[in-house]
VMD Tcl script that draws the C-alpha trace (Angstrom):
set ca {
  {-125.61 -61.23 -136.16}
  {-128.25 -60.36 -133.75}
  {-125.29 -59.93 -131.10}
  {-123.74 -56.76 -133.46}
  {-127.28 -55.37 -133.80}
  {-127.58 -55.54 -130.23}
  {-124.00 -53.92 -129.48}
  {-125.20 -50.85 -131.85}
  {-128.57 -50.37 -129.92}
  {-126.29 -50.82 -126.83}
  {-124.27 -47.87 -128.38}
  {-127.33 -45.39 -126.85}
  {-126.50 -46.46 -123.94}
  {-122.59 -45.79 -123.88}
  {-121.55 -43.33 -126.61}
  {-121.03 -39.83 -126.01}
  {-123.91 -38.28 -126.25}
  {-122.63 -35.16 -128.49}
  {-121.40 -37.47 -130.94}
  {-124.37 -39.86 -131.15}
  {-126.94 -36.74 -131.14}
  {-124.69 -35.69 -133.94}
  {-124.81 -38.97 -135.85}
  {-128.57 -39.49 -135.47}
  {-129.75 -35.90 -135.16}
  {-127.72 -34.65 -138.57}
  {-129.56 -37.11 -140.74}
  {-133.20 -36.81 -139.30}
  {-132.24 -32.76 -139.98}
  {-131.27 -33.36 -143.75}
  {-134.73 -35.81 -144.02}
  {-136.91 -33.11 -142.64}
  {-135.37 -30.45 -144.56}
  {-136.04 -32.55 -147.64}
  {-139.70 -33.13 -146.94}
  {-140.08 -29.63 -146.35}
  {-138.32 -28.70 -149.91}
  {-141.10 -30.65 -151.31}
  {-143.60 -27.92 -150.59}
  {-140.92 -24.78 -150.90}
  {-139.37 -25.88 -154.13}
  {-142.88 -26.25 -155.45}
  {-144.26 -23.14 -154.18}
  {-140.90 -20.95 -155.71}
  {-141.40 -22.41 -159.12}
  {-144.95 -22.00 -159.10}
  {-144.77 -18.64 -158.05}
  {-141.98 -18.19 -160.87}
  {-144.00 -19.72 -163.20}
  {-147.82 -19.44 -162.50}
  {-147.97 -16.40 -160.37}
  {-149.64 -15.00 -157.21}
  {-152.87 -17.31 -157.69}
  {-150.53 -20.29 -157.95}
  {-148.52 -19.52 -154.64}
  {-152.48 -19.11 -152.86}
  {-153.66 -22.68 -154.75}
  {-150.54 -24.56 -152.84}
  {-151.27 -22.66 -149.68}
  {-154.90 -23.85 -149.90}
  {-154.21 -27.37 -151.06}
  {-151.43 -27.05 -148.00}
  {-153.70 -28.52 -145.55}
  {-154.22 -32.54 -147.21}
  {-150.62 -32.72 -146.71}
  {-150.25 -31.42 -143.44}
  {-153.37 -34.42 -142.71}
  {-151.12 -37.30 -144.47}
  {-147.94 -36.19 -142.95}
  {-150.06 -36.15 -139.34}
  {-150.96 -39.82 -139.89}
  {-147.33 -40.53 -141.25}
  {-145.69 -39.22 -138.01}
  {-148.29 -41.02 -135.86}
  {-147.75 -44.35 -137.16}
  {-143.75 -43.90 -137.80}
  {-142.81 -41.80 -134.64}
  {-145.20 -43.75 -132.40}
  {-144.09 -47.20 -133.72}
  {-140.08 -45.64 -133.46}
  {-140.62 -44.78 -129.88}
  {-142.32 -48.24 -129.17}
  {-139.68 -49.78 -130.79}
  {-136.59 -48.49 -129.08}
  {-138.40 -48.52 -126.09}
  {-138.76 -52.17 -126.30}
  {-135.51 -52.83 -127.34}
  {-134.03 -50.63 -124.38}
  {-135.74 -53.06 -121.91}
  {-134.38 -56.27 -123.94}
  {-138.06 -57.10 -125.17}
  {-137.27 -57.53 -129.13}
  {-140.07 -59.88 -130.20}
  {-142.23 -57.44 -129.08}
  {-140.34 -54.60 -131.20}
  {-140.53 -56.66 -133.72}
  {-144.48 -56.60 -133.80}
  {-144.60 -52.82 -133.27}
  {-142.21 -52.63 -136.49}
  {-144.35 -54.77 -138.70}
  {-147.72 -53.03 -137.60}
  {-146.39 -49.81 -137.91}
  {-144.99 -50.77 -141.59}
  {-148.54 -52.55 -142.31}
  {-150.47 -49.42 -140.99}
  {-148.55 -46.61 -142.84}
  {-149.82 -48.49 -146.28}
  {-153.75 -48.70 -145.25}
  {-153.90 -45.29 -143.97}
  {-152.01 -43.92 -147.63}
  {-154.57 -45.51 -149.21}
  {-157.51 -44.63 -147.46}
  {-156.74 -40.78 -147.65}
  {-155.98 -41.06 -151.48}
  {-159.40 -42.74 -151.83}
  {-161.35 -40.06 -149.41}
  {-159.35 -36.96 -151.48}
  {-160.57 -38.00 -155.00}
  {-164.27 -38.64 -153.70}
  {-164.20 -35.30 -151.78}
  {-162.08 -32.96 -153.73}
  {-164.13 -29.98 -154.54}
  {-165.85 -30.02 -151.12}
  {-162.25 -30.10 -149.21}
  {-160.91 -27.41 -151.62}
  {-163.45 -24.92 -150.62}
  {-163.31 -25.87 -146.80}
  {-159.39 -25.11 -147.36}
  {-160.26 -21.62 -148.08}
  {-160.12 -21.49 -151.90}
  {-161.38 -18.09 -153.17}
  {-163.32 -18.04 -156.61}
  {-159.72 -16.91 -158.48}
  {-157.94 -19.97 -156.73}
  {-160.02 -22.24 -156.86}
  {-159.42 -24.01 -160.51}
  {-155.51 -23.83 -159.39}
  {-155.92 -25.53 -156.19}
  {-158.25 -28.35 -157.71}
  {-155.51 -29.05 -160.75}
  {-152.72 -29.25 -158.00}
  {-154.44 -31.56 -155.54}
  {-156.23 -33.36 -158.18}
  {-152.70 -35.10 -158.89}
  {-150.69 -34.95 -155.53}
  {-153.94 -36.85 -153.95}
  {-152.37 -39.68 -156.35}
  {-149.22 -39.00 -153.87}
  {-150.37 -39.65 -150.55}
  {-149.64 -43.56 -150.33}
  {-146.48 -42.88 -151.44}
  {-145.50 -39.95 -149.42}
  {-147.05 -41.43 -146.00}
  {-145.20 -44.67 -146.17}
  {-141.93 -42.52 -146.64}
  {-142.68 -40.06 -143.73}
  {-143.55 -43.21 -141.64}
  {-140.70 -45.29 -142.65}
  {-138.37 -42.57 -142.24}
  {-138.48 -42.84 -138.46}
  {-138.65 -46.61 -138.13}
  {-135.88 -47.48 -140.51}
  {-133.66 -44.17 -138.27}
  {-134.86 -46.20 -134.94}
  {-132.87 -49.60 -136.92}
  {-130.07 -47.64 -136.71}
  {-130.02 -46.68 -140.20}
  {-130.31 -43.07 -140.30}
  {-128.10 -42.07 -143.04}
  {-130.32 -44.67 -145.37}
  {-133.09 -42.87 -143.80}
  {-131.84 -39.79 -145.26}
  {-131.20 -41.19 -148.70}
  {-134.90 -42.17 -148.91}
  {-136.07 -38.68 -148.21}
  {-133.18 -36.77 -150.28}
  {-133.74 -38.97 -153.65}
  {-137.76 -37.80 -154.04}
  {-136.55 -34.35 -153.24}
  {-133.90 -33.98 -155.83}
  {-136.29 -35.88 -158.39}
  {-138.59 -33.14 -157.35}
  {-136.54 -30.60 -157.80}
  {-135.20 -31.68 -161.55}
  {-138.53 -32.33 -162.65}
  {-140.30 -29.21 -161.33}
  {-138.43 -26.47 -163.80}
  {-139.08 -28.98 -166.69}
  {-142.32 -29.62 -166.67}
  {-143.07 -25.73 -165.89}
  {-141.02 -24.37 -167.96}
  {-140.15 -26.80 -170.90}
  {-143.39 -28.55 -171.04}
  {-145.09 -25.83 -170.05}
  {-147.76 -27.77 -167.54}
  {-148.57 -25.30 -165.03}
  {-149.34 -25.80 -161.93}
  {-150.35 -29.66 -162.86}
  {-146.28 -30.01 -163.64}
  {-145.57 -28.92 -160.11}
  {-147.97 -31.59 -158.94}
  {-146.63 -34.31 -160.94}
  {-142.83 -33.68 -160.32}
  {-143.85 -33.99 -156.43}
  {-145.66 -37.05 -156.83}
  {-142.72 -38.85 -159.02}
  {-140.36 -38.09 -156.14}
  {-143.08 -39.79 -153.77}
  {-142.66 -42.50 -155.98}
  {-139.10 -43.03 -155.85}
  {-139.01 -42.76 -152.00}
  {-141.24 -45.07 -151.23}
  {-139.74 -47.80 -153.75}
  {-136.69 -47.03 -151.49}
  {-138.72 -48.16 -148.57}
  {-139.44 -51.47 -149.85}
  {-136.10 -51.87 -150.85}
  {-135.22 -51.34 -147.24}
  {-137.46 -53.69 -145.64}
  {-136.63 -57.19 -146.17}
  {-132.40 -55.85 -144.66}
  {-134.66 -54.21 -141.76}
  {-131.23 -55.18 -139.49}
  {-132.58 -55.53 -135.48}
  {-135.71 -57.61 -135.86}
  {-136.67 -59.54 -139.19}
  {-139.89 -58.42 -140.83}
  {-142.24 -60.69 -142.71}
  {-145.31 -60.53 -144.56}
  {-147.26 -62.07 -142.30}
  {-145.89 -59.30 -139.60}
  {-147.20 -56.39 -141.78}
  {-150.97 -57.30 -140.57}
  {-151.65 -54.94 -138.02}
  {-151.81 -55.88 -134.48}
  {-154.53 -54.08 -132.42}
  {-152.55 -54.23 -129.29}
  {-149.72 -52.96 -130.94}
  {-151.71 -50.30 -133.01}
  {-152.90 -48.88 -129.71}
  {-149.58 -48.92 -128.00}
  {-148.18 -46.82 -131.52}
  {-150.68 -44.90 -131.53}
  {-150.59 -44.13 -127.90}
  {-146.43 -42.49 -128.46}
  {-147.18 -41.27 -132.14}
  {-150.29 -39.47 -131.10}
  {-148.22 -35.87 -129.64}
  {-146.82 -35.72 -133.40}
  {-150.20 -36.39 -134.80}
  {-152.19 -34.06 -133.07}
  {-149.35 -31.33 -133.54}
  {-150.00 -31.86 -137.25}
  {-153.58 -31.65 -137.10}
  {-153.37 -28.65 -135.01}
  {-151.36 -27.29 -138.20}
  {-154.04 -28.78 -140.19}
  {-156.97 -26.99 -138.57}
  {-155.22 -23.99 -138.14}
  {-154.32 -23.16 -141.85}
  {-157.90 -23.87 -142.71}
  {-159.35 -21.48 -140.17}
  {-155.97 -18.57 -141.27}
  {-157.23 -19.32 -144.84}
  {-160.80 -18.66 -144.03}
  {-160.12 -15.54 -141.70}
  {-157.70 -14.31 -144.07}
  {-160.60 -14.59 -147.17}
  {-163.11 -12.83 -144.82}
  {-161.00 -10.07 -143.42}
  {-158.96 -9.36 -146.51}
  {-162.10 -8.36 -148.15}
  {-162.71 -5.55 -146.39}
  {-158.76 -4.74 -146.35}
  {-156.78 -2.59 -148.81}
  {-155.30 -6.08 -149.33}
  {-157.98 -8.21 -150.89}
  {-158.30 -11.69 -150.07}
  {-155.78 -13.41 -152.27}
  {-152.45 -11.29 -151.33}
  {-153.00 -12.42 -147.64}
  {-153.44 -16.16 -148.91}
  {-150.84 -16.29 -150.95}
  {-148.34 -14.36 -148.28}
  {-149.10 -16.11 -145.44}
  {-148.41 -19.56 -147.79}
  {-144.99 -18.25 -148.42}
  {-144.62 -17.77 -144.93}
  {-145.79 -21.06 -143.76}
  {-143.56 -22.92 -146.35}
  {-140.44 -20.91 -144.97}
  {-141.04 -21.29 -141.40}
  {-141.17 -25.08 -142.34}
  {-137.37 -25.18 -143.50}
  {-136.86 -23.70 -139.83}
  {-139.09 -26.44 -138.02}
  {-137.59 -28.92 -140.10}
  {-134.39 -28.76 -138.30}
  {-135.67 -28.08 -134.73}
  {-137.90 -31.17 -135.48}
  {-134.75 -33.06 -137.01}
  {-133.23 -32.49 -133.96}
  {-135.43 -33.61 -131.74}
  {-136.17 -36.82 -134.26}
  {-132.68 -37.43 -134.16}
  {-132.53 -37.39 -130.03}
  {-135.73 -39.89 -130.16}
  {-134.04 -42.90 -130.12}
  {-131.30 -41.76 -127.36}
  {-134.28 -40.59 -125.24}
  {-136.60 -43.79 -125.28}
  {-133.78 -46.42 -125.14}
  {-132.09 -44.32 -122.04}
  {-135.25 -43.99 -120.24}
  {-136.23 -47.88 -120.95}
  {-132.83 -48.70 -119.47}
  {-132.94 -46.26 -116.64}
  {-129.95 -44.24 -117.59}
  {-132.00 -41.23 -116.61}
  {-128.55 -38.97 -116.31}
  {-127.88 -39.74 -119.94}
  {-131.74 -38.48 -120.78}
  {-130.91 -35.13 -119.14}
  {-127.79 -34.67 -120.97}
  {-129.60 -35.56 -124.48}
  {-132.50 -32.75 -123.44}
  {-129.91 -30.46 -122.88}
  {-127.83 -30.38 -126.14}
  {-130.55 -30.61 -127.92}
  {-132.32 -27.75 -126.72}
  {-129.15 -25.71 -127.05}
  {-128.64 -25.87 -130.70}
  {-132.54 -25.89 -131.42}
  {-132.16 -22.28 -129.35}
  {-129.28 -21.20 -131.72}
  {-130.91 -21.95 -134.69}
  {-133.99 -20.50 -133.86}
  {-132.30 -17.30 -133.05}
  {-130.78 -17.05 -136.58}
  {-134.01 -17.64 -137.93}
  {-135.92 -15.01 -136.17}
  {-132.87 -12.77 -137.50}
  {-133.36 -14.04 -140.81}
  {-137.35 -13.28 -140.61}
  {-136.58 -9.79 -139.20}
  {-133.80 -8.70 -141.29}
  {-134.70 -9.88 -145.10}
  {-138.54 -10.68 -145.58}
  {-138.62 -8.60 -148.91}
  {-136.13 -10.70 -149.91}
  {-137.24 -14.16 -148.99}
  {-140.73 -12.98 -150.53}
  {-139.46 -12.09 -153.79}
  {-137.84 -16.17 -154.09}
  {-141.67 -16.74 -154.60}
  {-142.37 -14.27 -157.54}
  {-142.87 -10.61 -157.74}
  {-146.45 -9.02 -156.93}
  {-147.48 -5.09 -156.38}
  {-146.23 -2.94 -153.48}
  {-149.43 -4.01 -151.42}
  {-148.29 -8.04 -151.56}
  {-144.68 -6.81 -150.32}
  {-146.14 -4.49 -147.69}
  {-148.13 -7.47 -146.46}
  {-145.06 -10.01 -146.25}
  {-142.82 -7.61 -144.58}
  {-145.21 -6.59 -141.99}
  {-146.39 -10.67 -141.43}
  {-142.63 -12.23 -141.36}
  {-141.34 -9.16 -138.60}
  {-144.24 -9.56 -136.65}
  {-146.10 -12.81 -137.31}
  {-142.61 -14.66 -136.57}
  {-141.55 -12.10 -133.56}
  {-141.32 -14.77 -131.14}
  {-139.43 -17.60 -133.33}
  {-136.44 -17.15 -130.99}
  {-138.19 -19.65 -128.72}
  {-139.92 -21.97 -130.77}
  {-137.61 -24.46 -130.84}
  {-137.97 -25.63 -127.57}
  {-142.02 -26.51 -127.77}
  {-141.45 -29.30 -130.33}
  {-138.31 -30.82 -128.70}
  {-140.37 -30.95 -125.28}
  {-143.65 -32.78 -127.05}
  {-141.27 -35.27 -128.56}
  {-139.42 -35.53 -125.63}
  {-142.38 -36.76 -123.79}
  {-143.36 -39.42 -126.37}
  {-139.95 -40.90 -126.23}
  {-140.43 -41.81 -122.89}
  {-143.64 -42.86 -122.60}
  {-145.57 -40.03 -121.61}
  {-147.88 -39.65 -124.44}
  {-150.32 -37.24 -122.27}
  {-148.09 -34.91 -121.56}
  {-146.42 -34.80 -125.17}
  {-150.11 -34.21 -126.74}
  {-150.73 -31.50 -124.06}
  {-147.64 -29.86 -125.58}
  {-148.57 -30.24 -129.33}
  {-151.66 -28.71 -128.92}
  {-150.50 -25.70 -127.14}
  {-149.38 -23.56 -129.77}
  {-151.44 -24.21 -132.39}
  {-155.26 -25.61 -130.83}
  {-154.98 -23.96 -127.44}
  {-153.48 -20.78 -128.19}
  {-153.33 -19.66 -131.61}
  {-156.78 -20.64 -133.28}
  {-158.59 -19.02 -130.43}
  {-156.18 -15.87 -130.88}
  {-156.79 -15.85 -135.03}
  {-160.31 -15.54 -134.64}
  {-160.50 -13.32 -131.82}
  {-158.31 -10.70 -132.47}
  {-159.25 -9.78 -136.31}
  {-162.74 -9.07 -134.45}
  {-161.17 -5.75 -132.68}
  {-158.22 -5.28 -135.26}
  {-159.15 -6.41 -138.64}
  {-156.70 -8.54 -140.45}
  {-153.94 -7.31 -138.49}
  {-155.47 -9.14 -135.79}
  {-153.94 -12.70 -137.53}
  {-150.42 -11.16 -137.64}
  {-150.47 -10.32 -133.78}
  {-151.64 -13.71 -132.66}
  {-148.57 -15.33 -133.80}
  {-145.72 -13.98 -131.09}
  {-149.06 -13.90 -128.23}
  {-149.09 -18.03 -129.01}
  {-145.29 -18.65 -129.60}
  {-144.77 -17.02 -126.34}
  {-147.26 -18.79 -124.52}
  {-146.53 -22.16 -125.69}
  {-142.62 -21.70 -124.97}
  {-143.19 -20.77 -121.46}
  {-145.45 -23.72 -120.93}
  {-142.89 -26.21 -122.26}
  {-139.70 -24.47 -120.08}
  {-142.23 -25.09 -117.25}
  {-143.31 -28.86 -117.93}
  {-139.17 -29.39 -118.85}
  {-138.69 -28.22 -115.71}
  {-141.21 -30.43 -113.50}
  {-140.27 -33.43 -115.39}
  {-136.53 -33.08 -114.64}
  {-137.03 -32.26 -110.53}
  {-139.44 -35.76 -110.65}
  {-136.96 -37.92 -112.86}
  {-134.79 -39.80 -110.60}
  {-130.83 -39.18 -110.64}
}
mol new
graphics top color blue
foreach p $ca { graphics top sphere $p radius 0.5 }
foreach p [lrange $ca 0 end-1] q [lrange $ca 1 end] { graphics top cylinder $p $q radius 0.2 }
display resetview
């Protein structure tokens, strides 16, 4: 059995890159899309059933989801990256300890986030940018979804570990099952049982519980190493290794959280002095963020599918395959980014209409925001791919730097500075400037790395 699984790992170093990337990336893309659908389906049904204030409430609630995602990625991607590196080096015992620590830490962190969210619910909602009209909706929504945080964090992290174990299809199934349940229950709870925004929240939690159950079902059947209950007790040394390689993805999500909070508060402040008011910008930005998640889910899924290939071949010193994998993944991500760019430019009103109707000012702001803020979408595929590449080969510092560039280093300062001179339009123009700068830096860093990498 062990030899069979070892040969499956060895395929990472021998199978043609295009076929191998498709095998790992397609399930990863589907998993990420499903994860994005948890949020976008809620937004669509809430917009249709509750209205604009419901859309604004889910935008205000979004930072808690990205915070939970950051923990799931810290431990999941960090664990998977270390696991594949150690398997590539032939250190099976160390890989076993890494996987056990990652799973145990996911369970502990999920419980902690749930408890903290319950204890500080209203202060969090206010910090996240809720207006008086939106506060009650956001309190209802987050008050329920906070119960699902342990299940959500476990599912997000375990998804990567299961794929690293050589089961990308099962990993996809974990995510798909919960999303399907969520999609079925959303309209049932909102339109049939008239549960409002609370119904959407309960649908999300039930879907997350189902996905986590499938994770627990898989654990005894982990293929490449044997997991034990004792092994789930986190090891400090393993946790340090995991967090060092998961930090890039974690910081990227934390930067998204910080950006969302800053943008919500800036929009609330400058919106009051504009023709749009505060609630229209909050609702629109929430919609655009969720739609952009669909595009980013595809790109991040490609980079996550490439992660075991990067890690194994770099650990085995097969650098030609490392370069080839990046070129394949980068080309596919850029093609998809161009299609997303065209969609945002050509169909902004139609996309907005999916999330409910509003006054003409609502559509006016959404069209402007889609077309200008998302102007550099065509290069947005390279930054997350390159950040994940550095993480996968064990160079976490560079991965962290790239993960922080767009959101933390470029976008947040611009979102604060530009509105001082341009009002609420400053938020809109900050987007393409930050995207362009982050894309250029990613290209420069990967070019330098390939020049230094042995042939």
